[in-house]
C-alpha positions as CSV (number, residue, x, y, z in Angstrom):
1,X,-42.6,-18.4,12.8
2,X,-44.2,-22.7,11.4
3,X,-47.4,-24.3,11.0
4,X,-47.6,-28.4,12.4
5,X,-47.5,-30.9,9.9
6,X,-49.4,-33.0,10.9
7,X,-52.7,-31.1,13.3
8,X,-54.4,-34.8,14.5
9,X,-54.2,-35.7,17.8
10,X,-52.6,-38.6,18.2
11,X,-52.1,-41.6,20.6
12,X,-50.2,-44.8,20.6
13,X,-49.7,-47.2,22.6
14,X,-46.5,-50.2,22.0
15,X,-48.5,-53.0,20.2
16,X,-51.3,-50.3,18.6
17,X,-51.8,-50.9,14.3
18,X,-53.3,-47.7,13.7
19,X,-52.9,-43.9,14.8
20,X,-56.6,-42.3,16.1
21,X,-56.9,-40.4,13.0
22,X,-57.0,-43.0,10.7
23,X,-52.9,-43.6,9.7
24,X,-52.2,-47.2,9.4
25,X,-48.9,-48.6,10.4
26,X,-47.6,-52.5,10.1
27,X,-47.4,-54.2,13.0
28,X,-43.8,-54.8,14.6
29,X,-42.9,-51.5,13.3
30,X,-40.8,-49.3,15.7
31,X,-42.9,-46.2,17.0
32,X,-40.1,-44.4,17.5
33,X,-39.0,-44.3,13.9
34,X,-42.5,-42.3,13.3
35,X,-41.6,-39.8,16.1
36,X,-38.2,-39.1,14.8
37,X,-39.7,-39.3,11.0
38,X,-42.6,-36.5,12.3
39,X,-40.4,-34.8,14.2
40,X,-37.9,-33.9,11.1
41,X,-40.6,-33.0,9.0
42,X,-41.6,-30.5,11.8
43,X,-38.4,-29.5,12.5
44,X,-37.7,-28.6,8.0
45,X,-41.0,-26.9,8.3
46,X,-39.7,-24.6,11.3
47,X,-36.4,-23.8,9.5
48,X,-37.8,-22.2,6.3
49,X,-37.7,-18.3,6.7
50,X,-41.0,-16.5,7.1
51,X,-41.0,-12.5,6.0
52,X,-42.7,-9.8,8.1
53,X,-42.5,-6.1,7.4
54,X,-43.3,-3.5,10.1
55,X,-46.6,-1.6,9.8
56,X,-46.1,-0.2,13.4
57,X,-49.9,-0.1,13.7
58,X,-50.3,-0.1,17.3
59,X,-47.0,0.9,18.7
60,X,-43.6,1.3,18.6
61,X,-42.8,-2.4,20.3
62,X,-41.2,-4.9,18.3
63,X,-42.2,-8.1,20.4
64,X,-46.0,-6.4,19.4
65,X,-47.7,-8.8,16.7
66,X,-50.0,-6.4,14.9
67,X,-47.3,-4.0,14.0
68,X,-46.2,-6.8,11.8
69,X,-47.4,-8.0,8.9
70,X,-48.4,-10.4,8.9
71,X,-49.5,-10.3,12.2
72,X,-46.6,-12.2,14.5
73,X,-44.0,-11.6,15.9
74,X,-40.4,-12.6,14.1
75,X,-38.5,-15.3,14.7
76,X,-34.8,-15.5,15.2
77,X,-35.2,-18.1,11.7
78,X,-37.2,-15.0,9.6
79,X,-36.4,-12.0,7.7
80,X,-37.7,-8.5,8.1
81,X,-37.9,-5.7,6.0
82,X,-38.3,-1.7,7.5
83,X,-39.8,1.1,4.6
84,X,-40.9,4.0,5.9
85,X,-44.8,4.0,7.5
86,X,-47.7,6.7,7.4
87,X,-48.3,6.5,11.4
88,X,-45.0,7.4,11.5
89,X,-43.8,4.4,14.9
90,X,-40.7,2.1,14.1
91,X,-39.4,0.1,16.4
92,X,-38.0,0.2,19.3
93,X,-36.0,-3.3,20.3
94,X,-37.2,-4.8,24.1
95,X,-34.1,-7.6,24.1
96,X,-31.1,-9.4,22.0
97,X,-32.6,-10.0,18.5
98,X,-31.6,-12.5,16.2
99,X,-33.0,-12.7,13.0
100,X,-32.3,-14.2,9.5
101,X,-32.4,-11.2,7.6
102,X,-32.8,-7.7,7.5
103,X,-33.5,-5.0,5.3
104,X,-33.7,-1.5,6.5
105,X,-35.0,0.4,3.4
106,X,-36.5,3.6,5.0
107,X,-37.3,4.9,8.3
108,X,-36.1,4.0,10.8
109,X,-34.9,1.0,14.2
110,X,-33.8,2.1,17.8
111,X,-31.6,-0.6,19.1
112,X,-32.4,0.5,22.6
113,X,-28.6,-0.2,23.7
114,X,-29.3,-4.3,23.0
115,X,-27.7,-6.1,19.9
116,X,-29.5,-7.1,16.7
117,X,-28.0,-10.4,15.3
118,X,-28.5,-11.0,11.4
119,X,-27.0,-14.3,10.4
120,X,-27.9,-14.0,6.7
121,X,-28.3,-11.3,4.7
122,X,-28.2,-7.8,6.0
123,X,-28.9,-4.8,3.8
124,X,-29.0,-0.9,5.8
125,X,-29.6,0.4,2.5
126,X,-31.4,4.0,3.7
127,X,-32.7,5.6,6.9
128,X,-31.6,5.9,10.4
129,X,-30.0,3.0,11.8
130,X,-30.6,3.1,16.4
131,X,-30.3,6.0,18.1
132,X,-27.8,8.8,19.2
133,X,-29.6,8.4,22.8
134,X,-29.0,4.5,23.5
135,X,-26.8,3.2,20.1
136,X,-26.2,-0.8,20.6
137,X,-24.4,-2.5,18.3
138,X,-26.0,-4.5,15.2
139,X,-23.7,-7.8,14.1
140,X,-24.4,-8.7,10.2
141,X,-22.7,-12.6,10.4
142,X,-24.5,-13.9,7.0
143,X,-23.1,-14.1,3.7
144,X,-23.6,-10.5,2.4
145,X,-24.1,-7.4,3.6
146,X,-24.1,-4.3,2.6
147,X,-24.7,-0.6,3.1
148,X,-26.4,2.6,1.5
149,X,-26.7,2.8,-2.4
150,X,-26.7,4.9,-5.5
151,X,-30.2,7.1,-4.5
152,X,-30.5,6.4,-0.6
153,X,-28.4,7.2,2.9
154,X,-27.9,5.8,5.8
155,X,-27.4,6.9,9.5
156,X,-26.3,4.4,11.7
157,X,-25.5,5.0,15.6
158,X,-24.9,1.7,17.2
159,X,-21.7,-0.3,16.7
160,X,-20.9,-2.4,14.1
161,X,-19.8,-5.5,13.5
162,X,-19.9,-7.3,10.2
163,X,-17.9,-11.1,9.3
164,X,-18.9,-12.5,6.3
165,X,-17.8,-13.7,2.7
166,X,-19.4,-10.7,0.9
167,X,-18.9,-7.1,2.3
168,X,-20.3,-4.6,-0.8
169,X,-22.0,-1.4,-1.8
170,X,-20.7,0.4,1.2
171,X,-22.0,4.1,0.3
172,X,-23.3,7.1,1.1
173,X,-23.1,5.6,5.2
174,X,-22.6,7.9,7.8
175,X,-20.8,5.1,10.7
176,X,-21.3,7.7,14.5
177,X,-19.7,4.5,16.3
178,X,-17.3,2.1,16.1
179,X,-17.1,-0.2,13.2
180,X,-15.1,-3.4,12.6
181,X,-15.5,-5.6,9.2
182,X,-14.0,-9.1,8.8
183,X,-14.2,-10.3,5.0
184,X,-13.6,-13.9,5.5
185,X,-14.3,-14.8,1.8
186,X,-15.5,-14.0,-1.4
187,X,-13.8,-12.4,-4.8
188,X,-13.9,-9.3,-6.4
189,X,-15.8,-6.5,-4.5
190,X,-15.9,-2.7,-4.7
191,X,-18.0,0.0,-3.2
192,X,-18.8,3.7,-4.2
193,X,-17.8,5.5,-1.2
194,X,-18.7,9.0,-0.2
195,X,-19.1,7.0,3.6
196,X,-18.5,9.0,6.7
197,X,-16.9,7.2,9.7
198,X,-16.5,9.2,12.8
199,X,-15.0,6.7,15.1
200,X,-12.8,3.5,14.9
201,X,-12.6,1.8,12.1
202,X,-10.8,-2.0,12.0
203,X,-10.6,-3.9,8.7
204,X,-9.6,-7.2,8.4
205,X,-9.2,-9.5,5.3
206,X,-8.9,-13.4,5.9
207,X,-10.2,-14.8,2.9
208,X,-11.2,-14.1,-0.7
209,X,-9.2,-12.2,-3.5
210,X,-9.9,-8.2,-3.2
211,X,-11.9,-5.6,-1.8
212,X,-11.8,-2.2,-2.9
213,X,-14.0,1.0,-1.0
214,X,-14.2,4.2,-1.6
215,X,-14.0,3.5,-6.0
216,X,-15.8,6.7,-6.9
217,X,-15.6,8.7,-3.9
218,X,-13.9,9.7,-0.8
219,X,-14.4,7.6,2.8
220,X,-13.5,9.9,5.4
221,X,-11.7,8.4,8.8
222,X,-12.1,10.9,11.4
223,X,-10.4,8.8,14.2
224,X,-8.0,5.4,14.0
225,X,-7.9,3.4,11.0
226,X,-6.4,-0.8,11.2
227,X,-5.9,-2.5,8.3
228,X,-4.9,-6.2,8.5
229,X,-4.6,-8.7,5.4
230,X,-3.6,-12.4,6.7
231,X,-5.4,-15.0,4.0
232,X,-3.8,-18.0,2.3
233,X,-3.9,-16.3,-1.0
234,X,-1.2,-13.6,-0.7
235,X,-2.5,-11.7,-4.4
236,X,-4.4,-8.4,-3.7
237,X,-5.8,-7.2,-0.7
238,X,-7.3,-4.5,1.0
239,X,-7.7,-1.4,-1.6
240,X,-8.8,2.2,-0.5
241,X,-9.5,4.1,-4.0
242,X,-9.9,7.5,-2.1
243,X,-9.8,8.5,1.3
244,X,-9.3,11.2,3.8
245,X,-7.2,10.2,6.8
246,X,-7.8,12.2,9.8
247,X,-6.1,9.9,12.2
248,X,-3.8,7.1,12.3
249,X,-3.5,4.9,9.6
250,X,-1.9,0.9,10.9
251,X,-1.0,-2.1,8.6
252,X,-0.7,-5.3,9.7
253,X,0.2,-6.8,6.5
254,X,0.5,-10.9,7.7
255,X,0.3,-11.8,3.4
256,X,-1.3,-10.2,0.5
257,X,-0.9,-6.5,0.5
258,X,-2.8,-2.6,1.1
259,X,-2.9,0.0,-1.4
260,X,-3.8,3.7,0.1
261,X,-5.0,7.3,-1.7
262,X,-5.8,9.9,-0.6
263,X,-4.8,12.3,2.0
264,X,-3.7,12.2,5.1
265,X,-4.2,15.1,7.4
266,X,-1.4,16.1,10.0
267,X,-3.1,14.6,12.7
268,X,-2.6,11.4,11.4
269,X,0.8,8.7,11.1
270,X,1.1,5.5,8.9
271,X,2.2,3.0,10.7
272,X,3.6,-0.2,9.9
273,X,2.6,-3.2,11.9
274,X,2.9,-6.7,11.9
275,X,4.9,-8.0,8.9
276,X,4.3,-11.7,7.4
277,X,5.3,-13.3,4.8
278,X,5.8,-11.1,1.4
279,X,3.5,-8.6,2.7
280,X,3.2,-5.3,-0.4
281,X,2.2,-2.0,0.6
282,X,1.1,0.8,-2.4
283,X,0.6,4.1,-2.1
284,X,-0.8,6.0,-5.1
285,X,-2.5,9.6,-4.8
286,X,-1.4,9.4,-1.5
287,X,-0.7,12.7,0.5
288,X,1.1,13.0,3.9
289,X,0.6,15.8,5.2
290,X,2.2,15.2,8.5
291,X,5.3,17.0,9.3
292,X,6.8,14.5,11.8
293,X,9.0,11.9,10.4
294,X,7.4,8.9,8.8
295,X,8.8,5.7,8.6
296,X,7.1,2.6,6.3
297,X,10.0,-0.7,6.8
298,X,8.7,-3.1,5.2
299,X,12.0,-5.9,5.8
300,X,9.5,-8.9,5.9
301,X,9.6,-11.0,8.9
302,X,12.4,-11.8,11.6
303,X,13.1,-15.2,11.0
304,X,13.9,-14.2,7.5
305,X,12.5,-15.1,4.3
306,X,11.3,-12.5,1.2
307,X,10.6,-8.6,2.3
308,X,8.3,-6.3,1.5
309,X,7.7,-5.1,-1.8
310,X,6.9,-1.1,-1.1
311,X,5.5,0.8,-3.9
312,X,4.7,4.3,-4.6
313,X,2.9,6.6,-6.9
314,X,2.4,10.1,-7.5
315,X,2.3,10.8,-4.0
316,X,3.3,13.6,-1.7
317,X,5.5,13.9,2.1
318,X,5.2,17.1,3.3
319,X,7.5,15.3,6.4
320,X,11.2,13.7,6.9
321,X,10.7,10.3,5.7
322,X,12.1,6.9,5.5
323,X,10.8,4.4,2.8
324,X,12.4,1.0,3.0
325,X,11.3,-2.5,1.2
326,X,12.7,-5.4,-0.2
327,X,11.4,-4.3,-3.7
328,X,11.4,0.0,-3.6
329,X,10.2,1.9,-6.5
330,X,8.8,5.3,-6.2
331,X,7.6,7.4,-9.5
332,X,6.2,11.2,-9.9
333,X,6.3,11.8,-5.8
334,X,7.2,15.9,-4.2
335,X,9.1,14.7,-0.9
336,X,9.2,18.6,0.5
337,X,11.6,17.0,3.3
338,X,14.8,15.3,3.4
339,X,14.0,11.5,2.5
340,X,16.2,7.6,3.3
341,X,14.8,5.6,0.6
342,X,16.2,1.9,1.2
343,X,16.4,-1.6,-1.1
344,X,16.6,-4.3,2.4
345,X,18.9,-6.4,2.0
346,X,19.1,-10.1,3.8
347,X,22.0,-11.1,5.5
348,X,21.8,-15.2,6.7
349,X,18.0,-14.3,6.7
350,X,17.6,-10.9,9.1
351,X,16.7,-7.1,7.2
352,X,19.3,-5.1,7.2
353,X,17.8,-1.8,7.7
354,X,18.6,1.4,6.7
355,X,21.9,3.0,8.9
356,X,20.2,5.9,9.2
357,X,23.5,7.0,11.5
358,X,25.8,7.1,8.6
359,X,23.9,10.3,7.5
360,X,25.1,12.7,8.9
361,X,24.3,15.8,6.8
362,X,22.7,19.0,8.5
363,X,20.4,20.9,6.9
364,X,17.2,23.8,7.2
365,X,14.3,23.4,5.2
366,X,13.9,26.2,3.3
367,X,10.0,27.0,4.2
368,X,8.5,24.9,7.2
369,X,5.2,25.1,5.2
370,X,4.9,23.6,2.5
371,X,2.5,24.4,-0.6
372,X,-0.5,21.9,-0.7
373,X,-0.8,20.0,-4.0
374,X,-4.3,19.5,-4.9
375,X,-3.2,17.1,-7.9
376,X,0.0,15.1,-6.8
377,X,0.4,14.1,-10.1
378,X,3.9,15.5,-10.5
379,X,5.7,16.0,-14.5
380,X,7.7,18.7,-15.9
381,X,7.4,20.7,-18.1
382,X,8.2,18.5,-21.4
383,X,5.4,15.5,-20.2
384,X,8.0,13.5,-18.2
385,X,7.1,11.9,-14.7
386,X,9.0,13.6,-11.8
387,X,10.2,12.5,-8.9
388,X,10.8,16.1,-7.1
389,X,13.4,16.0,-3.8
390,X,13.1,19.6,-2.3
391,X,15.1,18.1,0.6
392,X,18.6,16.0,1.1
393,X,18.4,12.6,0.1
394,X,20.1,9.3,1.4
395,X,19.7,6.4,-1.1
396,X,21.0,2.7,0.0
397,X,20.7,-0.5,-1.6
398,X,22.2,-3.0,-3.8
399,X,21.7,-4.4,-7.3
400,X,19.1,-1.5,-8.0
401,X,18.3,2.2,-9.8
402,X,17.7,5.6,-8.6
403,X,14.5,6.1,-11.1
404,X,14.2,2.7,-12.5
405,X,14.5,0.8,-15.0
406,X,14.2,0.8,-19.2
407,X,11.9,2.3,-21.3
408,X,9.7,4.2,-18.6
409,X,9.2,8.2,-19.0
410,X,10.4,9.4,-15.6
411,X,13.4,10.8,-14.0
412,X,14.3,12.2,-10.9
413,X,15.3,16.1,-9.9
414,X,17.2,16.4,-6.8
415,X,17.3,20.3,-5.4
416,X,19.8,19.3,-2.3
417,X,22.4,17.3,-1.5
418,X,22.3,13.2,-2.4
419,X,24.0,10.5,-1.5
420,X,24.0,7.1,-3.0
421,X,25.0,4.3,-0.6
422,X,25.9,0.8,-2.9
423,X,25.7,-1.4,0.5
424,X,25.6,-4.9,-1.5
425,X,28.6,-6.6,-2.9
426,X,28.7,-8.0,-6.0
427,X,25.7,-5.6,-7.7
428,X,25.6,-2.8,-9.6
429,X,23.7,0.3,-8.9
430,X,22.7,2.8,-11.3
431,X,21.8,6.5,-12.1
432,X,19.6,7.2,-15.1
433,X,19.0,4.0,-16.0
434,X,15.9,5.0,-17.7
435,X,16.1,6.7,-21.2
436,X,15.3,10.3,-18.9
437,X,17.8,11.2,-17.1
438,X,18.1,12.2,-13.5
439,X,18.5,15.1,-12.7
440,X,21.2,17.0,-9.8
441,X,21.1,20.8,-8.7
442,X,24.0,20.6,-6.0
443,X,25.8,17.7,-4.7
444,X,26.2,13.8,-5.7
445,X,28.3,11.8,-3.3
446,X,28.9,8.2,-3.8
447,X,29.5,5.9,-1.7
448,X,29.7,2.3,-0.4
449,X,31.5,-1.1,-1.2
450,X,29.4,-2.8,-3.5
451,X,30.0,-3.4,-7.0
452,X,30.1,-1.2,-9.2
453,X,28.0,2.2,-9.8
454,X,27.2,3.4,-13.2
455,X,25.7,6.3,-14.6
456,X,23.7,5.2,-18.0
457,X,22.6,2.3,-19.9
458,X,19.4,3.3,-21.6
459,X,20.3,6.1,-23.7
460,X,20.2,8.8,-21.1
461,X,23.0,11.7,-20.6
462,X,23.1,12.7,-17.0
463,X,24.3,16.6,-17.3
464,X,26.3,17.5,-13.8
465,X,26.4,21.3,-14.6
466,X,28.8,24.2,-13.2
467,X,28.2,24.0,-9.4
468,X,27.3,20.0,-8.8
469,X,30.0,18.4,-7.3
470,X,30.4,15.0,-7.6
471,X,32.1,13.2,-4.4
472,X,33.5,9.4,-4.7
473,X,35.7,9.5,-2.2
474,X,34.0,7.1,0.2
475,X,33.0,4.5,-2.8
476,X,35.1,0.8,-2.8
477,X,33.1,-0.2,-6.1
478,X,33.5,0.7,-9.4
479,X,32.5,4.0,-10.8
480,X,31.5,3.6,-14.1
481,X,30.8,7.1,-16.1
482,X,29.4,6.7,-19.3
483,X,26.6,8.5,-21.0
484,X,27.3,11.6,-18.5
485,X,28.5,15.2,-19.1
486,X,30.8,17.4,-16.9
487,X,29.3,20.8,-17.9
488,X,30.7,24.1,-17.7
489,X,34.4,25.9,-17.3
490,X,35.6,25.1,-13.5
491,X,37.9,22.9,-13.6
492,X,36.5,19.4,-11.3
493,X,38.6,17.1,-9.0
494,X,37.5,13.9,-8.8
495,X,39.5,11.5,-6.1
496,X,39.1,7.4,-5.8
497,X,40.0,6.2,-2.3
498,X,41.4,2.5,-1.8
499,X,41.0,0.1,-4.8
500,X,38.6,1.7,-6.5
501,X,39.1,1.6,-10.6
502,X,37.0,4.3,-12.5
503,X,35.9,3.7,-16.3
504,X,35.7,6.2,-18.5
505,X,33.1,5.1,-21.3
506,X,31.4,5.8,-24.4
507,X,28.9,8.2,-23.9
508,X,31.3,10.3,-21.9
509,X,32.2,14.1,-22.2
510,X,33.9,16.3,-19.7
511,X,33.4,19.7,-21.5
512,X,35.2,21.3,-18.3
513,X,39.3,20.8,-17.5
514,X,39.0,17.1,-15.5
515,X,42.0,16.4,-12.9
516,X,41.4,12.7,-12.0
517,X,43.1,10.1,-8.8
518,X,42.1,7.1,-8.3
519,X,43.4,3.7,-7.7
520,X,43.0,2.2,-11.2
521,X,42.1,4.3,-14.8
522,X,40.4,3.0,-17.5
523,X,39.9,4.8,-20.5
524,X,36.8,2.6,-22.8
525,X,35.3,5.9,-24.8
526,X,35.6,8.9,-23.4
527,X,35.5,12.3,-25.0
528,X,37.7,14.9,-23.4
529,X,37.7,18.5,-24.6
530,X,39.9,20.2,-21.6
531,X,43.2,19.8,-20.7
532,X,42.9,16.3,-18.4
533,X,45.3,15.0,-16.0
534,X,45.3,11.7,-14.7
535,X,46.8,9.8,-12.0
536,X,47.0,6.0,-10.8
537,X,48.0,5.3,-7.0
538,X,47.9,1.6,-6.9
539,X,50.0,-1.3,-8.2
540,X,48.5,-4.0,-11.2
541,X,47.9,-3.9,-14.8
542,X,45.1,-1.3,-16.3
543,X,44.0,-1.7,-19.9
544,X,41.7,-0.4,-21.2
545,X,40.0,-1.1,-24.8
546,X,40.4,2.7,-26.0
547,X,38.3,4.8,-28.6
548,X,38.9,7.9,-26.8
549,X,39.5,11.1,-27.8
550,X,41.1,14.2,-26.0
551,X,40.6,17.1,-27.6
552,X,43.1,19.4,-25.8
553,X,46.5,18.2,-23.4
554,X,46.3,15.3,-21.5
555,X,49.1,13.8,-19.1
556,X,48.4,10.6,-17.6
557,X,51.0,9.9,-14.4
558,X,51.4,6.1,-13.2
559,X,52.4,6.3,-9.5
560,X,52.3,3.1,-8.5
561,X,54.5,0.7,-7.6
562,X,54.4,-2.1,-10.2
563,X,52.0,-1.8,-12.8
564,X,51.3,-0.6,-16.1
565,X,48.8,1.7,-17.9
566,X,47.7,0.2,-21.3
567,X,45.9,2.4,-24.1
568,X,44.2,1.5,-27.3
569,X,43.8,-2.4,-27.1
570,X,41.6,-2.4,-29.5
571,X,40.6,1.1,-30.5
572,X,42.1,3.6,-31.4
573,X,42.4,7.4,-29.5
574,X,42.2,10.3,-30.9
575,X,45.0,12.8,-29.2
576,X,45.2,16.2,-30.8
577,X,47.4,18.7,-28.6
578,X,49.6,16.6,-27.0
579,X,50.3,14.4,-23.3
């Protein structure tokens, strides 16, 4: 609403020098300038928002002036507030309505199937918004939109469409219809949580830094959740701190990232949708109860470039999974069934997918339904964070490790057969590269055409216990055995084919009889406690540095057509029982 700036009635003809109200102008000035000036002032005055509060004194009709304080029907540029009123009569729209700002502190409003559009601030703090019978839609298109508060709750029965730079304080709200959030600016916003979304939810982030939801209390998503991140700055993205997901989660990660925590029930799937440049996905304290196979592949855009970054921490997977990314890391996770873990490689700008067909292991799960895990954090009795694999594992990639690198205190425990395929030429693959060693309880198969497969680099000792088989017949890169111990009394046989060399380095120890057949043999500081036999099969000189200890009889044979085996070229070998 507005009040005219000039109230006197006046008329002006060309050549007159005075307004009838007594306002003088200089003769010869264009009348059109004054008309324009007065019109501009009127427009400026009319653009200032007035504030109205619902009182409901007459009826529920939005368009009745007496129902508002002050007594006038709000215009499209005005601000409206609704509180609890003693007469218990609340507004009902009679047409599509536009406002500047809208606040519902308590009480209710019935949209009667119409659309309420807010171009300024939208605050739904408490009460009931809409009707379960007539529904309607609210469009919050202004600068800031918020729902609920720490002490109040709001129930919404309309479709919700939010487009704006700041979408914050989403808490204690029940959304009964579809919700669409589009965040197109802002900086760091968080939301407390404890919201219920009963229909499909779409979250789109086109700008801003980070948008955090459900930071302290879980949000419950009963149906589909679709998250799209496509913003100029690829840092951060959309973060859901706690969630209960009953339907599918689809992530379209064009730029930046998506962070998910919480529990996805068996009725839903995690779907990777459209990918762009440098997408990244982080699952933290995430429990996937779905028993259907789950595939998460962040291989990047088909046009090439850098692929996806995938991080999984303290998460649980009830079904078969395939996890792939340009960078892949996992820590504190539990896998109940088979798992394919792939660090993606790129050939001529195209991602090289995991060759699941290479994996022919047959396996029957020991239990069809895993025991639920209330707390996804997985630690051993010694306090070390674990990755625990209850099913077979196929690990593919190059230039990475099974359980990370360096001084981090965590390890992987494999309770079924595990295959490691070093598929990238020119790069090492590290096993037990941390200060805590990986544990293999059945069979370890080493294969691939990459560079060296290497045990031990940062102090951890890998123990291969009695009954655990080490199979390297399909390995075409080098096998470096250092900081690894063959336990038990049963003879171990290790056979390598092609042109693969085997290196026995510092920290290697065999407590059982050992028979090794390989194209090339290098003895660079190993310890052999029982009778050992070594056979070289391919031509070429093998020069070893020495520093080995042979506690029992040792037999070294050269069956190659040419070349020799040179021992102890730098350090003395200790041979206690002959050769």
